[in-house]
C-alpha positions in Angstrom: 103.3 92.4 174.6 101.0 92.9 171.7 97.9 91.9 173.7 99.1 93.7 176.8 99.4 97.1 175.0 95.9 96.9 173.7 94.4 95.9 177.0 96.3 98.7 178.6 94.9 101.1 176.0 91.4 99.9 176.8 92.1 100.5 180.5 93.4 104.0 180.2 90.6 105.1 177.8 87.9 103.7 180.0 89.5 104.9 183.3 90.3 108.5 182.2 88.7 110.2 179.2 85.5 108.0 179.4 85.2 108.3 183.1 83.6 111.7 183.0 82.3 113.6 186.0 78.9 112.2 185.4 80.1 108.6 185.2 82.4 109.2 188.3 79.5 110.6 190.3 77.3 107.7 189.4 80.1 105.3 190.2 80.7 106.8 193.6 77.1 107.4 194.7 75.1 104.5 193.5 75.3 100.7 194.0 75.4 99.9 190.3 77.7 102.8 189.2 80.9 100.7 189.5 79.3 98.1 187.2 78.5 100.8 184.6 82.2 101.9 184.7 83.6 98.4 184.5 81.2 97.5 181.7 82.8 100.3 179.7 86.2 98.8 180.5 85.0 95.4 179.3 83.5 96.8 176.1 86.8 98.5 175.1 88.8 95.5 176.2 86.7 93.4 173.8 87.1 95.9 171.0 90.8 96.1 171.3 91.3 92.3 171.5 89.0 91.5 168.7 91.5 89.3 166.8 92.0 87.1 169.9 88.3 86.4 170.7 88.4 82.9 169.2 90.8 82.0 172.0 89.0 80.9 175.2 91.9 81.9 177.4 91.6 85.5 176.1 87.9 85.5 176.9 88.8 84.2 180.4 91.3 87.0 180.7 88.7 89.6 179.8 86.3 88.3 182.4 88.9 88.2 185.1 89.9 91.8 184.3 86.2 92.8 184.4 85.6 91.1 187.7 88.8 92.2 189.4 88.3 95.8 188.2 84.8 95.7 189.7 86.0 94.4 193.0 88.9 96.9 193.3 86.7 99.8 192.4 84.1 98.7 194.9 86.7 98.6 197.7 87.9 102.0 196.6 84.4 103.3 196.6 83.9 102.2 200.2 87.2 103.7 201.3 86.5 107.0 199.6 83.1 107.3 201.4 84.9 106.9 204.7 87.8 109.3 203.9 87.3 113.1 204.1 89.9 113.9 201.5 91.2 112.3 198.3 94.1 109.9 199.0 97.0 109.8 196.5 98.2 106.4 197.8 94.8 104.8 197.3 94.6 106.3 193.8 98.0 105.0 192.8 97.4 101.6 194.4 94.2 101.3 192.5 96.1 101.9 189.2 99.0 99.7 190.1 96.6 96.8 190.9 94.7 97.2 187.6 97.9 97.3 185.5 99.5 94.5 187.4 96.5 92.2 186.8 96.6 93.0 183.1 100.4 92.4 183.0 100.2 89.0 184.8 97.2 87.8 182.8 98.9 88.6 179.4 102.4 87.5 180.4 102.3 84.2 178.5 100.5 85.6 175.5 103.4 86.0 173.1 101.3 85.4 169.9 100.9 88.5 167.8 97.6 88.3 165.9 97.3 91.2 163.4 93.9 92.5 162.4 93.0 92.2 158.7 90.2 93.6 156.7 88.0 91.8 154.1 87.1 95.2 152.6 89.0 97.2 150.1 88.6 100.6 151.8 91.5 103.0 152.3 90.2 104.5 155.6 89.5 101.1 157.1 92.9 99.8 156.0 94.5 102.9 157.7 92.6 102.2 161.0 93.7 98.6 160.9 97.3 99.7 160.2 97.1 101.9 163.3 95.7 99.1 165.4 98.5 96.8 164.3 101.2 99.4 165.1 102.7 98.9 168.6 104.4 102.3 168.5 101.2 104.1 167.7 99.3 102.2 170.5 102.1 103.1 173.0 102.1 106.7 171.9 98.3 106.9 172.2 98.5 105.5 175.8 101.2 108.2 176.6 99.0 111.0 175.2 96.0 109.9 177.1 98.1 109.8 180.3 99.4 113.3 179.6 96.0 114.8 178.9 93.9 113.0 181.5 96.0 111.3 184.1 98.3 114.2 185.1 95.5 116.6 186.2 94.2 113.8 188.4 97.6 113.6 190.1 97.5 117.4 190.5 94.3 117.2 192.5 96.2 115.5 195.3 98.9 118.2 195.4 98.3 121.0 198.0 98.3 124.3 196.2 100.2 127.0 197.9 101.1 130.5 196.7 104.7 131.3 196.2 106.0 133.7 198.9 105.6 137.1 197.3 105.9 140.8 198.5 103.7 143.0 196.3 105.4 146.2 197.7 108.7 145.2 196.1 107.2 144.5 192.7 108.3 146.6 189.8 105.1 148.0 188.4 106.5 147.8 184.8 106.5 144.0 185.2 102.8 143.7 186.1 100.9 142.2 183.2 97.3 143.3 183.2 95.8 140.1 182.0 93.8 137.3 183.5 94.7 133.7 182.8 91.5 131.7 182.2 91.0 128.4 183.9 90.2 126.7 180.6 90.5 122.9 180.9 90.3 122.3 177.2 93.2 124.8 176.6 95.0 123.1 179.4 94.7 119.7 177.8 96.1 121.0 174.5 98.9 122.7 176.5 100.0 119.4 178.0 99.7 117.5 174.7 101.8 120.2 173.0 104.5 119.8 175.6 104.5 116.0 175.3 104.7 116.2 171.5 107.4 118.8 171.7 109.5 116.7 174.0 108.9 113.6 171.9 109.9 115.1 168.5 112.3 118.0 169.2 116.0 117.7 170.0 116.9 117.5 173.7 118.2 121.1 173.9 114.9 122.5 172.7 113.1 120.4 175.3 115.2 122.0 178.0 114.6 125.4 176.6 110.8 124.9 176.6 110.9 123.7 180.2 113.0 126.7 181.3 110.7 129.1 179.5 107.6 127.8 181.3 109.4 127.9 184.7 110.5 131.5 184.0 106.9 132.3 183.2 106.0 131.2 186.7 108.0 134.2 188.0 105.9 136.7 186.1 103.1 138.4 187.9 99.8 139.7 186.6 97.2 142.0 187.9 93.7 140.6 188.4 92.3 143.8 190.0 93.8 147.0 191.5 94.0 145.2 194.9 95.0 141.8 193.7 98.3 140.6 192.2 98.9 137.0 191.5 101.4 134.6 189.9 100.5 133.4 186.4 101.8 129.8 187.1 102.0 128.2 190.5 103.6 125.0 191.7 100.9 122.9 190.1 101.6 124.5 186.8 105.3 123.8 187.0 104.6 120.1 188.0 102.1 120.0 185.1 104.8 121.1 182.7 107.4 118.8 184.1 105.2 115.7 183.9 104.0 116.4 180.4 107.6 116.9 179.1 108.7 113.8 181.0 106.0 111.7 179.2 107.3 113.0 175.9 110.9 112.0 176.8 109.7 108.5 177.7 107.8 108.2 174.4 110.9 109.4 172.5 113.0 106.7 174.2 110.4 104.1 173.2 
């Protein structure tokens, strides 16, 4: 599993935080954009499998991952151009195919090759220690999924307002604030929830979840004519998935 974890980390880094809006637009709207993206996948795959590069089988694995990722994303690109709206099934199928290929190709690689350093440098030694640590690699994969993968899932969820009758609202409960749509704050929010669920006792995890659900019932006033919910269904799902990822990492 040592090799699988590092190739999986390379995949999630290249497919989520490094697939920026600019890279995604180039990928979807140009003939060579997919190659640009899959080259990033290949580069990180090479970086994270550096101790194995003397093995020709591993080099073959990296090339197969690069080629298969290119073909899958090309097919996805063609389908996306035909479809009017984003398709959750296609997105999930895309990810399942990528991960399945990595899993199948690394199934027989049981050898664990630890990275060593010829330099006597504390910082480099610390980085090498992190690279050799399976738990850190798995946790890092989980954090990236929390911060970057969850909001992509939320894109496919139809956002609907909770049924609400303003005339029955107690005016004392109106909070005259506006919740900013700050994506950076939102990323830290999900990461905080995952870390809380990972390191706190179970009862506190439940308390955190209940508190954020209760917050969804609070209303705030955007303008004298407009009253909205602070958190909608997406926010509750956002919270649930982030906490769920923390619970999974805690089990690991």
